[in-house]
C-alpha angles and dihedrals in degrees: 000000000000128000089262090053091053087053090051090052091052092047091049092050093049093048091051099042108017134252120333132217121262087244091059091047091052091049092055097040093048105030112024099141095234108025108016121122095256095040096069114010139085096220102178133086137027091306091048132059104271144009124224130207097262089055091051099051135007088215090074096062093038094056093045089051091052090044090057095043090051092052090046090057092049090048087062099268096276114206116233105027123177112232107194136175125196111218098359096189110203092342093260098130092050094045090057090040092055096043091052093049097049092104096051102107112242097355099106092045092051100047125096110197114221122175129199106207132153098185117087089199093056092041089062092050090050092048091055097045098043101033093119089063096051097232123196127205132223130183099237145356090266088065096057113121121260120261139061110345136200106186129183126190118179116180091347105115093055092067097051115110118270139191125224122211122193126201112243131190094285110357138013126274135196121250109232138188109248139161121255128217090271092057094254127134113252144159119266134174119244123215120300111256132183089217089061090049089058090060092060115093107261092242091059102040096094093047118136121279112279096032113140127212123188119216120200107199096160092053090045091050090051096052090042091054093047092048089053091049091051090054088068105025130037114255151119137218124203118201121191118179145124116276149098138278102191133033114017111248099212120235113011102157109127140172117224127196126167090356092302134103113251134180112292091237100040105122102334110224092030098080136052116247120208143153137201113271119244096222095175094059093044092049090052091048093052092044092055090046091059107261126129103244123206122191145306092224129165113277091232092055091045094052094044090051089054092053102262093153093047090051092050090053091055092049092049092058091069100031130109119234093264091046091051091057093050093046094049096045092045095055091042090056091054098048106027111107089220091058125026099325100094106019090056116068139191126220128176131199119196139173111272111268098025117126119272108271119245115271094029130091110204139338124267112276097006148044127277117268 
């Protein structure tokens, strides 16, 4: 089936059953088992649709590896310990992570590598790159083995399905995916409903007509489940993603192809779909569920606190002229406020009572233990 045929399937379904939610559209466009974006494409790299931090600089994965190993030591060096990544891409982050932690006594022996990956294309890339560490795969975070856990999720939350609510004349309505008179997919507002209004944060409920709020129930469910797990088992989860921690920016859902924004309904299944992460809401959700929550803080601040610039200096001592330029520009891209340094943020969840993770100061709503 081609991209146009997937569009035809969606159009046919909507005509037969009515408009669908944006969350449902995202699920089909990204994860249809045969023709969804992640079912058949290699999305990463210059030849793909987007580039993530581990692909930009090896320093990113190295520092996260050492961050996890440090916390493992301060957790009491549990053996075994589950090391998991949600959406590991081509395995680049973990390859750098594992190389950097090779000198941490006992860590590589203790870890059990578990990957959460929906894409068969990316699973094969991970299999090849990480074969020496005998990784296993599970379908979702709920399927992770029991026991102490060190979890990393870089640019994972942004691709989880969302809902968009729009302020009407009296109440809020849900934005839906419909079919216009020309047979094209389009956005349409559903009926206003007081129940939908109750889902909007109280501070935003009286916003002007036309205001859009994005809800992220799948992301909230994930952090809530992890927080509940950490209440009974030692562990931590580190999330790094682009998003906001203050005022909501309205509609952020975008489709990306070949590193450029395209129309949301242009060839479903042929473009990545993502949205900015509402870190403040996720932090509050995890806090209520019982986790110690650190951040969010700017990615640039986080990486500097972990020693990114010192690591760069070490790498430059042994680099050729061309390598020096790539190393310097790569780290600059990650930490410069004008690039990824401020838009991207880091947030950590830990079991209550664990030491404050490196790079953070104190948990939300309390002091560091």
